Each structure stands twice: as structure tokens, then as C-alpha cells.
PAMARBA-407381 format. One record per residue (C-alpha): residue in one letter; x, y, z. Coordinates in nm, 2 decimals. Each point is the difference from the previous one (the first is absolute). Example, Ala and Ser with C-alpha at 12.3 -4.5 7.8 and 13.67 -1.06 7.14 Angstrom:
% residues 2
   rest        u        v        w
      A     1.23    -0.45     0.78
      S     0.14     0.34    -0.07
% end
This chain:
% residues 427
   rest        u        v        w
      M     1.62     3.12    -0.38
      T     0.18     0.15     0.28
      V    -0.07     0.17     0.33
      N     0.25     0.31    -0.01
      T     0.05     0.29     0.26
      L    -0.03     0.37    -0.04
      D     0.22     0.09     0.28
      A     0.34     0.09    -0.04
      D     0.14    -0.14     0.28
      G    -0.08    -0.37    -0.16
      G    -0.35     0.00     0.20
      G    -0.15    -0.16     0.27
      A    -0.30    -0.12     0.25
      A    -0.18     0.36    -0.07
      G     0.14     0.09    -0.38
      S    -0.20     0.05    -0.31
      W     0.01    -0.30    -0.25
      I    -0.11    -0.03    -0.35
      L    -0.02    -0.28    -0.24
      A     0.25    -0.02    -0.31
      C     0.04    -0.17    -0.32
      D     0.35    -0.11    -0.09
      Y    -0.11    -0.06    -0.33
      C    -0.18     0.32    -0.12
      N     0.10     0.23     0.25
      W    -0.35     0.06     0.15
      T    -0.09     0.09     0.33
      T    -0.31     0.07     0.21
      L     0.11     0.33     0.03
      E    -0.18     0.09    -0.34
      I    -0.36    -0.08     0.16
      N     0.06     0.15     0.30
      V     0.02    -0.30     0.16
      V     0.28     0.00     0.39
      F     0.00    -0.28     0.23
      D     0.06     0.08     0.35
      K     0.19    -0.35     0.07
      A     0.19    -0.27    -0.22
      T    -0.22    -0.28     0.12
      N    -0.37    -0.11    -0.09
      V    -0.01     0.18    -0.33
      F    -0.27    -0.12    -0.13
      G    -0.21     0.09     0.33
      Q     0.10     0.36    -0.08
      V    -0.09    -0.02    -0.33
      V    -0.34    -0.11     0.03
      R    -0.06     0.25     0.27
      L     0.12     0.28    -0.19
      R    -0.16    -0.13    -0.33
      Q    -0.35     0.04     0.19
      E     0.10     0.33     0.16
      R     0.08     0.15    -0.37
      I    -0.37    -0.18    -0.17
      G    -0.17     0.18     0.34
      Q     0.15     0.34    -0.09
      T    -0.09    -0.05    -0.37
      A    -0.33    -0.15     0.08
      S    -0.11     0.27     0.20
      K     0.13     0.28    -0.23
      R    -0.30    -0.21    -0.26
      S    -0.24    -0.01     0.24
      T    -0.01     0.38     0.06
      E    -0.12     0.02    -0.36
      I    -0.25    -0.22     0.02
      E    -0.12     0.12     0.33
      H     0.09    -0.26     0.22
      P     0.15     0.02     0.35
      S     0.33    -0.09     0.05
      N    -0.06    -0.25     0.25
      T    -0.21    -0.24    -0.21
      P     0.13    -0.31    -0.17
      A     0.02     0.19    -0.31
      S     0.30     0.20     0.10
      Q     0.19    -0.38     0.10
      D     0.19    -0.25    -0.15
      P    -0.17    -0.24    -0.23
      A     0.07    -0.27     0.26
      A    -0.17     0.22     0.25
      R    -0.30     0.05    -0.21
      F    -0.05    -0.40    -0.06
      E    -0.02    -0.03     0.34
      T    -0.28     0.22     0.02
      L    -0.18    -0.10    -0.28
      R     0.04    -0.43     0.16
      A    -0.16     0.14     0.38
      F    -0.26     0.17    -0.25
      Y    -0.09    -0.30    -0.23
      K     0.04    -0.25     0.35
      S    -0.25     0.25     0.19
      Q    -0.23    -0.04    -0.30
      L     0.03    -0.36    -0.05
      S    -0.06    -0.07     0.39
      S    -0.32     0.25     0.01
      T    -0.19    -0.18    -0.31
      T     0.07    -0.32     0.13
      S     0.02     0.02     0.35
      T    -0.26    -0.31     0.00
      N     0.19    -0.21    -0.25
      S     0.10    -0.33     0.21
      L     0.31    -0.06    -0.21
      M     0.15     0.35     0.13
      S     0.27    -0.08     0.31
      P     0.00     0.28     0.26
      S     0.32     0.13    -0.20
      G    -0.17     0.07    -0.31
      E     0.13    -0.25    -0.22
      F    -0.21    -0.28    -0.12
      N     0.02    -0.33     0.15
      Y     0.02    -0.35    -0.21
      N     0.14    -0.23     0.22
      S    -0.28    -0.11     0.22
      P    -0.26    -0.26    -0.16
      S    -0.30     0.24     0.12
      S     0.15     0.26    -0.26
      L     0.03    -0.26    -0.26
      A    -0.35    -0.06     0.02
      R    -0.11     0.35    -0.07
      I     0.22     0.07    -0.28
      M    -0.21    -0.32    -0.18
      N    -0.30     0.17     0.13
      L     0.07     0.32    -0.16
      Y     0.07    -0.19    -0.32
      T    -0.28    -0.23     0.02
      G    -0.26     0.34     0.09
      T    -0.15    -0.19     0.34
      G     0.02     0.04     0.34
      T     0.02    -0.18     0.26
      Y    -0.36    -0.18    -0.03
      G     0.00    -0.03    -0.37
      K    -0.13     0.36    -0.03
      K     0.12     0.24    -0.29
      T     0.19     0.30     0.19
      S    -0.19     0.35    -0.04
      N     0.29     0.21     0.16
      K     0.18     0.18    -0.26
      P     0.35     0.15     0.08
      S    -0.01     0.39     0.06
      N     0.25     0.15    -0.24
      M     0.28     0.19     0.07
      R     0.10     0.34     0.00
      E     0.37     0.14    -0.10
      S     0.16     0.24     0.14
      A    -0.08     0.38     0.00
      D     0.20     0.16     0.19
      P     0.38     0.09     0.00
      S    -0.06    -0.15     0.40
      E    -0.07    -0.31    -0.17
      G     0.27    -0.05    -0.23
      L    -0.12     0.22    -0.28
      S     0.27     0.15    -0.21
      L    -0.10     0.23    -0.26
      V     0.23     0.11    -0.35
      A     0.09     0.36     0.03
      P    -0.04     0.14    -0.36
      K     0.31     0.22     0.04
      V     0.17    -0.30     0.10
      D     0.04    -0.12    -0.43
      Q     0.08     0.34    -0.09
      A     0.31     0.05     0.26
      A     0.09    -0.37    -0.15
      I    -0.04     0.12    -0.34
      L     0.21     0.33     0.07
      K     0.28    -0.19     0.18
      M     0.02    -0.23    -0.35
      Q     0.06     0.28    -0.21
      S     0.25     0.18     0.20
      G     0.22    -0.34     0.07
      G    -0.12    -0.21    -0.29
      W     0.07    -0.40    -0.09
      Q     0.31     0.00     0.24
      G    -0.19     0.13     0.31
      T    -0.24    -0.30     0.01
      A    -0.01    -0.36     0.15
      S     0.08    -0.27    -0.20
      T    -0.23    -0.29     0.01
      T     0.25    -0.23     0.21
      Q     0.02     0.27     0.24
      R    -0.36     0.07     0.02
      T    -0.08    -0.37     0.11
      D     0.35    -0.03     0.25
      Q    -0.15     0.27     0.18
      V    -0.27    -0.06     0.27
      C    -0.20     0.30    -0.09
      P    -0.09     0.14    -0.34
      V     0.20     0.27    -0.12
      R     0.02     0.19    -0.33
      F     0.34     0.18     0.02
      L     0.35    -0.04     0.06
      D     0.00     0.22     0.30
      D    -0.30    -0.19     0.18
      L     0.25    -0.35     0.02
      W     0.11    -0.13     0.32
      P     0.25    -0.23     0.09
      V    -0.14    -0.37     0.01
      P     0.14    -0.24     0.23
      T     0.18    -0.34    -0.14
      L    -0.28    -0.25    -0.05
      L     0.08    -0.33     0.19
      R     0.04    -0.30    -0.24
      T    -0.01    -0.38     0.07
      K     0.28    -0.23     0.10
      K    -0.01    -0.30    -0.16
      A     0.21    -0.33     0.01
      K     0.09    -0.19    -0.35
      R     0.09    -0.36    -0.02
      C     0.19    -0.19    -0.24
      R    -0.32    -0.20    -0.19
      A     0.23    -0.34    -0.09
      C     0.13    -0.02     0.37
      R    -0.19     0.21     0.20
      H     0.30     0.16     0.15
      I    -0.05     0.39     0.15
      L     0.18     0.21    -0.28
      V    -0.14     0.35     0.15
      K    -0.13     0.11     0.34
      P     0.02     0.36     0.11
      E     0.02     0.10     0.38
      T    -0.33     0.02     0.15
      K     0.09     0.36     0.16
      V    -0.21     0.31    -0.14
      Q     0.25     0.25    -0.01
      S     0.27    -0.30    -0.16
      T     0.04    -0.05    -0.35
      R     0.27    -0.29     0.06
      Y    -0.02    -0.38    -0.08
      K     0.06    -0.25     0.23
      L     0.05    -0.24    -0.33
      K     0.06     0.14    -0.33
      L     0.12    -0.30    -0.18
      T     0.02     0.20    -0.41
      A     0.13    -0.16    -0.31
      I     0.27     0.23    -0.01
      N     0.19    -0.16     0.28
      Y     0.00    -0.31    -0.15
      V     0.03     0.04    -0.38
      P     0.36     0.09    -0.18
      N     0.04     0.36    -0.08
      I     0.10     0.04    -0.34
      T     0.18     0.34    -0.18
      L     0.17     0.07    -0.32
      K     0.22     0.28    -0.10
      P     0.21     0.03    -0.31
      L     0.37    -0.14     0.03
      Q     0.24     0.32    -0.04
      G     0.39    -0.04    -0.07
      P     0.24     0.16    -0.23
      S    -0.02    -0.24    -0.26
      V    -0.39     0.05    -0.02
      A    -0.15     0.29    -0.18
      P    -0.22     0.23     0.22
      F    -0.39    -0.05    -0.12
      D    -0.33     0.15     0.10
      L    -0.23    -0.21     0.15
      E    -0.29     0.25    -0.14
      S     0.14    -0.12    -0.37
      L     0.22    -0.31     0.01
      P     0.20    -0.10    -0.33
      P    -0.15    -0.26    -0.25
      S     0.17    -0.32    -0.09
      K     0.29     0.05     0.23
      P     0.05    -0.21     0.34
      I    -0.06     0.13     0.31
      Q     0.11    -0.10     0.34
      F    -0.22     0.06     0.31
      L     0.11    -0.14     0.39
      L    -0.28    -0.18     0.10
      I     0.00    -0.01     0.42
      V    -0.19    -0.24     0.19
      K    -0.07     0.10     0.37
      N    -0.04    -0.31     0.27
      P    -0.22     0.13     0.29
      L    -0.01    -0.31     0.18
      F     0.23    -0.12     0.26
      V     0.10    -0.29    -0.21
      H     0.18    -0.01    -0.34
      I    -0.16    -0.11    -0.27
      K     0.04    -0.18    -0.34
      V    -0.15     0.28    -0.28
      T    -0.06    -0.12    -0.41
      L    -0.11     0.25    -0.20
      A    -0.15    -0.09    -0.38
      T    -0.05     0.28    -0.24
      P    -0.17    -0.08    -0.33
      A     0.24     0.06    -0.34
      Q    -0.24     0.26    -0.10
      T    -0.19     0.27     0.15
      P    -0.41    -0.01    -0.09
      G    -0.12     0.24    -0.25
      R     0.01     0.15    -0.31
      F     0.37     0.09     0.02
      P     0.15    -0.29     0.21
      S     0.31     0.05     0.14
      N     0.31    -0.29     0.07
      V     0.06    -0.06     0.36
      T     0.31    -0.24     0.18
      M     0.06    -0.05     0.35
      L     0.37    -0.12     0.03
      C    -0.10    -0.13     0.33
      P    -0.29    -0.14     0.06
      Q     0.06    -0.20     0.29
      F     0.16     0.12     0.33
      E     0.03     0.02     0.39
      V    -0.05     0.29     0.23
      G     0.04     0.03     0.34
      A    -0.18     0.02     0.30
      N    -0.13     0.38     0.11
      I     0.27     0.05     0.30
      D    -0.03     0.27     0.26
      V     0.09     0.38    -0.07
      W     0.22     0.00     0.29
      D     0.22    -0.26    -0.12
      D     0.04     0.09    -0.34
      A     0.16     0.30     0.11
      L     0.21    -0.16     0.27
      G     0.14    -0.21    -0.31
      G    -0.15    -0.29     0.12
      E    -0.05    -0.30    -0.24
      G    -0.25     0.24    -0.24
      G     0.30     0.23    -0.03
      K     0.26    -0.29    -0.09
      R    -0.22    -0.12    -0.29
      S    -0.08     0.32    -0.14
      S     0.37     0.05    -0.10
      R     0.03    -0.38    -0.15
      M     0.00     0.16    -0.36
      G     0.32     0.18     0.09
      K     0.09     0.36    -0.08
      T    -0.16     0.02    -0.36
      K    -0.32    -0.01     0.18
      S    -0.21     0.31    -0.03
      G    -0.31     0.13     0.23
      N    -0.13     0.24    -0.31
      G    -0.06    -0.22    -0.27
      E     0.37     0.08    -0.15
      S     0.17    -0.32    -0.21
      E     0.36     0.15     0.04
      G     0.15    -0.15    -0.29
      R    -0.20    -0.38     0.13
      V    -0.18    -0.18    -0.27
      A    -0.29    -0.20     0.09
      E     0.03    -0.40    -0.07
      A    -0.28    -0.23    -0.01
      G    -0.09    -0.20     0.31
      K     0.18     0.22     0.24
      V    -0.15     0.26     0.20
      W     0.10     0.33    -0.03
      D     0.02     0.11     0.36
      M    -0.11    -0.12     0.37
      G    -0.11     0.15     0.34
      G    -0.15    -0.11     0.36
      N    -0.32    -0.03    -0.16
      W     0.02     0.10    -0.35
      T     0.11    -0.14    -0.34
      T     0.05     0.19    -0.34
      V    -0.01    -0.18    -0.32
      V    -0.01     0.12    -0.37
      V    -0.24     0.03    -0.25
      E     0.06     0.09    -0.34
      V    -0.26     0.16    -0.22
      V    -0.03     0.07    -0.37
      C    -0.25     0.25    -0.08
      A    -0.25    -0.09    -0.28
      R     0.04     0.30    -0.29
      I    -0.33     0.21    -0.04
      Q    -0.04     0.15    -0.37
      L    -0.32     0.16     0.05
      K    -0.14     0.38    -0.01
      D    -0.16     0.14     0.32
      G    -0.38    -0.06    -0.07
      D     0.06    -0.39    -0.10
      L     0.13    -0.03     0.32
      E    -0.22    -0.12     0.32
      E     0.02     0.12     0.32
      D     0.27    -0.13     0.23
      E     0.10    -0.25    -0.28
      D     0.33     0.13    -0.05
      V     0.05    -0.11     0.40
      L     0.25    -0.27     0.08
      E    -0.08    -0.22     0.29
      I     0.11    -0.33     0.05
      P    -0.20    -0.28     0.14
      V     0.20    -0.23     0.28
      F    -0.07    -0.29     0.14
      V     0.13    -0.02     0.41
      R     0.03    -0.37     0.20
      T     0.17     0.05     0.31
      E     0.11    -0.34     0.24
      Y     0.04     0.00     0.34
      E     0.00    -0.18     0.27
      A    -0.19     0.10     0.34
      E     0.00    -0.15     0.34
      V    -0.36    -0.15     0.15
      T    -0.04    -0.11     0.30
      D    -0.20    -0.32     0.13
      T    -0.34     0.11     0.08
      D     0.02    -0.25     0.29
      P     0.01     0.16     0.37
      K     0.23    -0.29     0.12
      A     0.25     0.14    -0.27
      T     0.31     0.15     0.06
      L     0.22     0.21    -0.19
      R     0.25    -0.28    -0.15
      D    -0.36    -0.14    -0.15
      T     0.04     0.32    -0.21
      T     0.03    -0.10    -0.38
      K     0.01     0.20    -0.33
      E    -0.17    -0.05    -0.30
      K     0.03     0.14    -0.37
      R    -0.22     0.31    -0.13
      E    -0.03     0.12    -0.34
      L    -0.14     0.34    -0.11
      A    -0.08     0.06    -0.35
      Y    -0.17     0.30    -0.19
      W     0.02     0.19    -0.30
      C     0.07     0.39    -0.01
      V     0.07     0.28    -0.27
      L     0.32     0.24     0.01
      G    -0.03     0.33    -0.16
      I     0.29     0.11    -0.20
      G    -0.09     0.29    -0.21
      R    -0.07     0.11    -0.37
      I     0.16    -0.11    -0.27
      A     0.09     0.28    -0.27
      R    -0.17    -0.02    -0.32
      T     0.22     0.04    -0.33
      P    -0.12     0.17    -0.30
      A    -0.21    -0.18    -0.29
% end
């Protein structure tokens, strides 16, 4: 939620402020909550909630003949502190001669004499081997509202029942809303804004090389990362789209024609700053009850390095490479009279390369009841293998930039490309 002002002139230091949700358009005006300033919102929410609970509890206290200045008219936190102080005084009065109690009223288990006395309590013997005959006195419970006693008024339940009858199920709070609130609530108009809970920031390392992969900033109010080496920054990005042109009949991806060759453009984008060699491998037929034939026309090719966007805009080396295929190149997937050839790439840019994949969909002659869920979806498993050279600096502190060498690295993984659904033919 965001803090917005109610003043027409844009607000200021002495204006009125509210909390508003941009998703559901809810504001604190629905619960009659207005803030005096835009800072320290949580402190103002706590203060207003205590005042609201105090006013509600004072009305209930008049029904059970309690004065308004008793703890029954305070919020649950104040009543808890009152009960805590009462029981602490009872413990100090009933165990005044107990040597285990510290001057602050807490139990002291640190000294050796205290440990010896604890052992005597279990054995039932005193200091001189005699059994102790002193029995602890009973501690009484709170019997007055000033001691923390809170009685439930019979009319409170009746008012809640009437409110549920008028508001219905929509006016009651859900289980998640009840658990998130600081104080127990029952209806939607009793809900209050909850501050964002702080989460633990953890750094993650690689299991193989122990290199730091993710390391967030230590500032509490910051959500940025000092290091964020995710796989998407190193794995080539693969996309697939249909090949269109004047000589290609249009088709729908939700109803792919069976037993007909369909060509798609597979685009491989390189996120690294060095050129890579890519090798693609696909099975001749897709797995499943209805196998489709798949042919990769150019399984091996190279992809250029990821250059700067300004260099590409100014017509640098990347801009020259993008026009290597001549005037027949088209960026929207149209063939413009071209024919795909085996062993040749379809298009090439600064850090991307396009190849053609030919698919012949299987024929499905089944009724609707005989086909399992998503069994007509065409998915192609692809094994991607990339090779590139990375610079390796010598770990010796006396080494210079001339000592930097290059080593060949390899990355291989499987992925699945979803295309569409195969059209069913009548049996």
C-alpha cells in the first residue's frame, strides 16, 4: 500500500494522509483512519488502534458495571501487562523466602548453591539431611479488574450474532486475515493495516566451486543484490515461432494440421560476452503415444557475443552482422520467397542466430473420451550443448594481465519446447 494525501494542493507536512491499495482500491477511509503525517505510519496505526479498542472496551465495561479507567477498557496488550504484574507480585509474596529467586523476581540457576538447592528439592532432604516440612502456599488468581480480570459481557455475543446476520459470510474475516492481525478480529471492519514482516537475507553458494551466487545487500530497507549470478544470465535463451510467408499456408497453433510438414524458426540468443558454438540434438520422433517426426535442418552453428546496445544502435560490428543475410532477411518470421536449406542458418544477428525446424505432426483418430489430458499437445525435447572460451587469471599475486589465459568451457542441458495442439481427425 502507498501513502496518499487528501489535500487538493498536493499535500504538505501538516496535511491529512491515508493508506491506499493500488490493486483493490481499498483505503483506510473505509475504517475511518486518517494519519497526521506521511512518516512513522506503523506508530500511528498502533496508537489509533489502541484508542479504538479502548473506546470499544469502555462501552463493554459499562454493560458489566466496570469503571472506564480499569484495565478491562484497555487493549489486550495492556491487560496482559496488568496480569503479568499481578502474578509477578504473587510469586514474590508466596516465595519471599525462596533462595532461588533473584532480587528482580526471576529464578536464578547460575550459582552452584542454587543448583544444590534444586537437587535438594528433588531428593526431599534439607541442608542437614532432614526432610523439609515447609509447604508452599497457594497462589490466588486475579479477582478484580484492576488486577487484570476481564469478564465477558453477555450482550457482546448477541451483538456479534446480529452483525453476522446482517453482514453475512462476506462481512466476516477469513482465517488468513485473522492470523495476520495483531489482535483477534471477527469482522472485516475490524481489520487494520499490518506492517510488512522482515525476512532473513541469505547468501547462497555453489555446491561445486563454493562461489557466491546470490548475496543481498545488508541494508534493511534495500531489496537489491550485491551479487546475483542466476542461470538465466549464462544459459542461452531459446524461442520458437512459426515460419510465415506467401508460399506457406497459414495455420493455428491450437489446431496443427497432421501429416503435413510445418516449419518453425528456432531462435538462440547468447547472453554471454563471448561467441559460442551451439549444437542442438532432437529425437527423430517425439515421445508419447502419438509420435511426431522432427528434423533440425542446421544442428550446429555459432552465435555472436552479447554486444553493447549502444554499439548496435550506432551501427557497429553487431549492426553489420545483422545484415549479413542480405535483403531477403525479415525480422517478423516471414520467408519472402526463401527456401530453408539443410546445414545453413536462416538468419543471424549480433548475439542471436535462427535455424529452421521441420515438424510432421502425428495423426490422431480418437474420440474425446479415449484421449487423455494434454495428450494432443506437441512438445519437442531438445538437447543443447554450448562451447565457449573464458579468460582465466592466474591466482598468483605476482601475475600480470599478460598471464591471463583462455580455457574452453562446455555447458549442456535438456529443455522442452512447447509448440501447440495437434488437430484430431475423424475416426
